[in-house]
C-alpha positions as CSV (number, residue, x, y, z in Angstrom):
1,E,6.4,28.5,29.6
2,Q,9.0,30.8,28.2
3,G,10.6,29.4,25.0
4,D,7.6,27.3,24.1
5,I,5.9,27.5,20.7
6,W,2.1,27.7,20.7
7,R,0.3,26.3,17.8
8,A,-3.4,26.1,16.9
9,C,-4.7,23.7,14.3
10,Q,-7.8,24.7,12.2
11,V,-10.3,22.2,11.0
12,K,-12.4,23.4,8.0
13,D,-16.1,22.6,7.9
14,A,-16.1,21.1,4.3
15,P,-13.6,18.3,5.1
16,I,-15.7,17.4,8.2
17,Q,-18.8,17.0,6.1
18,D,-16.8,14.9,3.6
19,W,-15.3,12.8,6.5
20,V,-18.7,12.0,7.8
21,K,-20.0,11.1,4.3
22,L,-17.0,8.8,3.8
23,A,-17.7,7.0,7.1
24,V,-21.4,6.5,6.2
25,N,-20.6,5.3,2.7
26,R,-17.9,2.9,4.0
27,A,-20.2,1.5,6.7
28,R,-22.9,1.0,4.1
29,A,-20.6,-0.6,1.5
30,T,-19.1,-3.1,3.9
31,D,-21.9,-3.6,6.4
32,T,-19.4,-3.0,9.1
33,P,-19.6,-1.0,12.4
34,A,-18.0,2.5,12.2
35,V,-16.4,4.2,15.2
36,F,-15.6,7.9,15.4
37,W,-12.6,8.1,17.7
38,L,-13.6,11.3,19.6
39,D,-13.3,12.1,23.3
40,E,-16.1,14.3,24.6
41,T,-13.9,15.6,27.5
42,R,-11.5,17.2,25.0
43,A,-12.6,20.7,23.8
44,H,-11.6,20.1,20.2
45,D,-13.3,16.7,20.0
46,A,-16.4,18.0,21.7
47,Q,-16.9,20.5,18.9
48,L,-16.3,17.8,16.3
49,I,-18.9,15.5,18.0
50,N,-21.4,18.3,17.6
51,K,-20.7,18.5,13.9
52,V,-20.6,14.8,13.4
53,G,-24.1,14.5,15.0
54,Q,-25.3,17.3,12.7
55,Y,-23.9,15.9,9.5
56,L,-24.9,12.3,10.2
57,G,-28.5,13.7,9.9
58,D,-27.8,14.4,6.2
59,H,-27.4,10.7,5.4
60,D,-29.4,7.6,5.5
61,T,-28.0,5.7,8.5
62,D,-30.8,3.2,8.9
63,D,-29.5,-0.3,9.7
64,L,-26.0,1.1,10.2
65,E,-24.0,0.7,13.4
66,I,-22.2,4.0,14.1
67,H,-20.5,4.8,17.4
68,I,-18.7,7.8,18.9
69,M,-16.1,6.6,21.4
70,S,-13.1,7.9,23.2
71,P,-9.7,6.5,22.0
72,V,-9.6,4.1,25.0
73,E,-13.1,2.9,24.4
74,A,-12.6,2.6,20.6
75,T,-9.4,0.7,21.1
76,E,-11.0,-1.8,23.4
77,F,-14.0,-2.2,21.1
78,T,-11.9,-2.6,18.0
79,L,-9.5,-5.1,19.6
80,T,-12.4,-7.2,20.9
81,R,-13.8,-7.4,17.4
82,C,-10.3,-8.0,15.9
83,K,-9.8,-10.9,18.3
84,A,-13.1,-12.4,17.2
85,G,-12.0,-12.0,13.5
86,D,-14.4,-9.1,12.8
87,D,-13.6,-5.9,10.9
88,T,-14.2,-2.4,12.3
89,I,-14.1,0.9,10.5
90,S,-12.1,3.5,12.5
91,V,-13.1,7.0,11.7
92,T,-10.2,9.3,12.8
93,G,-8.1,12.2,11.8
94,N,-5.1,11.8,9.7
95,V,-2.5,11.6,12.5
96,L,-4.3,8.8,14.4
97,R,-5.1,7.1,11.1
98,D,-1.3,6.9,10.4
99,Y,-0.8,5.3,13.8
100,L,-3.6,2.8,13.4
101,T,-2.6,1.7,9.9
102,D,0.7,0.7,11.4
103,L,-0.6,-0.8,14.7
104,F,-3.2,-3.2,13.4
105,P,-1.2,-4.6,10.4
106,I,1.7,-5.2,12.8
107,L,-0.6,-7.1,15.2
108,E,-2.1,-9.1,12.4
109,L,0.7,-9.5,9.8
110,G,3.9,-8.6,11.8
111,T,4.6,-5.6,9.6
112,S,2.9,-2.6,8.1
113,A,4.7,-3.1,4.8
114,K,2.0,-5.5,3.6
115,M,-0.8,-3.0,4.4
116,L,-2.7,-1.0,1.7
117,S,-3.9,2.4,2.7
118,I,-6.4,4.2,0.5
119,V,-7.2,7.9,1.1
120,P,-10.1,9.3,-1.0
121,L,-9.6,13.1,-1.7
122,M,-12.4,15.6,-1.7
123,N,-12.1,16.5,-5.4
124,G,-12.1,12.9,-6.6
125,G,-8.5,12.0,-6.4
126,G,-6.9,9.4,-4.1
127,L,-3.8,8.5,-2.2
128,F,-2.7,4.9,-2.4
129,E,0.1,4.0,-0.1
130,T,1.7,1.3,2.0
131,G,3.7,1.1,5.3
132,A,7.5,1.0,5.6
133,G,7.5,-1.7,8.3
134,G,9.4,0.7,10.5
135,S,12.8,-0.7,9.4
136,A,13.8,1.1,6.2
137,P,17.1,2.4,7.6
138,K,18.2,-1.2,8.3
139,H,17.3,-2.3,4.8
140,V,19.5,0.5,3.3
141,Q,22.4,-0.4,5.6
142,Q,22.2,-4.1,4.6
143,F,22.0,-3.2,0.9
144,Q,25.2,-1.0,1.2
145,E,27.0,-3.7,3.2
146,A,26.0,-6.9,1.4
147,N,24.1,-5.8,-1.8
148,Y,20.9,-7.4,-0.5
149,L,17.7,-5.4,-0.2
150,R,15.1,-7.2,1.9
151,W,12.4,-4.5,1.5
152,D,9.1,-6.2,0.7
153,S,7.2,-4.4,-2.1
154,L,3.9,-6.3,-1.7
155,G,2.1,-3.2,-0.4
156,E,3.4,-1.2,-3.4
157,F,2.0,-3.8,-5.8
158,L,-1.4,-3.5,-4.1
159,A,-1.3,0.3,-4.2
160,L,-0.4,0.3,-7.8
161,A,-3.2,-2.0,-8.7
162,V,-5.9,0.1,-7.0
163,S,-4.5,3.3,-8.4
164,L,-4.9,1.8,-11.9
165,E,-8.4,0.8,-11.1
166,H,-9.2,4.3,-9.8
167,L,-7.8,5.7,-13.0
168,A,-10.0,3.4,-15.0
169,E,-13.1,4.2,-13.0
170,K,-12.6,8.0,-13.1
171,F,-11.7,8.4,-16.7
172,G,-13.1,5.3,-18.4
173,N,-9.6,4.1,-19.3
174,V,-10.1,0.4,-20.4
175,K,-6.4,-0.3,-20.6
176,A,-5.9,0.9,-17.0
177,K,-8.7,-1.4,-15.9
178,V,-7.1,-4.4,-17.6
179,L,-3.7,-3.5,-16.2
180,G,-5.1,-3.2,-12.7
181,E,-7.0,-6.4,-12.8
182,S,-4.0,-8.3,-14.3
183,L,-1.8,-6.9,-11.5
184,D,-4.2,-8.2,-8.9
185,T,-4.0,-11.6,-10.5
186,A,-0.2,-11.4,-10.6
187,T,-0.1,-10.3,-6.9
188,G,-2.3,-13.3,-6.0
189,K,0.2,-15.7,-7.7
190,F,3.1,-13.8,-6.1
191,L,1.6,-14.6,-2.7
192,L,0.7,-18.2,-3.4
193,N,4.3,-18.8,-4.6
194,D,5.8,-16.8,-1.7
195,K,8.1,-14.6,-3.8
196,S,8.7,-12.0,-1.1
197,P,12.4,-11.5,-0.1
198,T,13.8,-14.5,1.6
199,R,15.5,-12.2,4.2
200,K,18.8,-14.1,4.0
201,L,21.7,-14.0,1.5
202,G,21.5,-16.5,-1.3
203,G,17.8,-16.1,-1.7
204,I,15.9,-13.6,-3.8
205,D,15.7,-10.0,-2.4
206,N,13.5,-7.1,-3.5
207,R,15.0,-7.3,-7.0
208,G,14.0,-11.0,-7.3
209,S,10.5,-10.1,-6.0
210,H,10.1,-7.5,-8.8
211,F,11.2,-10.0,-11.4
212,Y,8.5,-12.5,-10.3
213,L,5.9,-9.8,-10.2
214,A,6.9,-8.7,-13.7
215,L,6.7,-12.4,-14.9
216,Y,3.3,-13.0,-13.4
217,W,1.9,-9.7,-14.5
218,A,3.1,-10.3,-18.1
219,E,1.6,-13.7,-18.0
220,A,-1.8,-12.4,-16.8
221,L,-1.8,-9.7,-19.5
222,A,-0.9,-12.2,-22.2
223,S,-3.7,-14.6,-21.2
224,Q,-6.5,-12.0,-20.7
225,S,-9.0,-11.4,-23.5
226,D,-10.4,-8.0,-22.7
227,D,-7.7,-6.0,-24.5
228,T,-6.1,-7.7,-27.6
229,D,-3.4,-5.1,-28.0
230,L,-2.1,-5.7,-24.4
231,S,-2.3,-9.4,-24.9
232,I,-0.3,-9.3,-28.1
233,T,2.3,-6.9,-26.6
234,F,2.9,-9.0,-23.5
235,E,2.8,-12.5,-24.9
236,P,6.4,-12.5,-26.1
237,I,7.5,-10.7,-22.9
238,A,5.9,-13.3,-20.7
239,K,7.5,-16.1,-22.8
240,A,11.0,-14.5,-22.6
241,L,10.7,-13.9,-18.9
242,S,9.6,-17.5,-18.3
243,E,12.2,-19.1,-20.5
244,N,15.0,-17.0,-18.8
245,E,13.8,-17.4,-15.2
246,A,16.8,-19.4,-14.0
247,T,19.3,-17.1,-15.8
248,I,17.7,-14.0,-14.4
249,T,17.4,-15.2,-10.8
250,N,21.0,-16.3,-10.9
251,E,22.2,-12.9,-12.2
252,L,20.2,-11.2,-9.5
253,I,21.5,-13.4,-6.6
254,S,25.1,-13.7,-7.7
255,V,25.9,-10.1,-6.9
256,Q,25.0,-10.5,-3.2
257,G,27.7,-10.5,-0.5
258,K,29.7,-7.6,-1.7
259,A,29.5,-4.0,-0.5
260,V,27.8,-1.4,-2.6
261,N,28.9,2.3,-2.6
262,T,25.8,4.3,-3.5
263,N,27.8,7.5,-3.0
264,G,25.3,8.7,-0.3
265,Y,22.8,7.5,2.3
266,Y,19.9,9.9,2.2
267,K,20.7,11.2,-1.3
268,V,22.3,8.5,-3.3
269,D,23.9,8.7,-6.7
270,D,21.1,7.9,-9.2
271,S,23.3,6.3,-11.8
272,I,25.3,4.1,-9.5
273,T,22.2,3.0,-7.5
274,C,20.3,2.3,-10.7
275,D,23.1,0.0,-11.9
276,A,23.2,-1.8,-8.6
277,M,19.4,-2.3,-8.5
278,R,19.4,-3.7,-12.1
279,P,22.3,-6.3,-12.1
280,S,20.5,-8.7,-14.5
281,Q,21.4,-7.8,-18.1
282,T,19.0,-10.5,-19.4
283,L,16.1,-8.9,-17.5
284,N,17.1,-5.4,-18.5
285,Q,17.1,-6.4,-22.2
286,I,13.6,-7.9,-22.0
287,V,12.2,-4.9,-20.2
288,S,13.9,-2.5,-22.6
289,S,12.2,-4.3,-25.5
290,I,8.7,-3.4,-24.4
């Protein structure tokens, strides 16, 4: 109709080939059914189905379970398996992928903020990201009103660990490998001790979570034997963080309950916000000594 904007999207052939290869590799690596979410009654999807069929022939798919289903069929198939506790690989475009990596974590965990999303790139790179839980604006408002940030950074910790592991694998960086593995160990301890934000004033918020992640990460680095330099560097850091745990958590919690003026909402003042996010002088001194 008059006034409408018409837009056509273009799908290149090379990314489709890579997409199919990723699906086959993932199905093989995890021994899990893979489902291409494509509707044969849609003209665009019908063309993709032809290409998927063509490029699947370039790979060894023996003993693999690979389906092509419409979004309705794929949703029912995936949810049935999910209810039974079974994993399913969803092979989709990026827009639907973004929706699904919110939907299923919310169904399983109550939030997408504890979800790790890994996107391999064609030239060997990778994107490692996490969800926002759909509530970031509320977090900012509470921070400005009560100096309490309930944002849960667990997904970020997971993403950082796999990005370090990716760096180690691609470039043979031994220190990155040790850092990534130690961060995984620290994140496990973080989960066991439930150091996510308490979601109420008087308990730790995001800043407290980061302190405990730093403590557990430093301890893991100090105790590992694969890299002596890292062990020597972080042994005194781990000791200082552990000995000052009560002081640091008190300094982080004592600032709560008062309004914070970040001099902006979307674009905050960096200096003011940095000071507000780092209220523990004890922790700051230890971190600055590294």
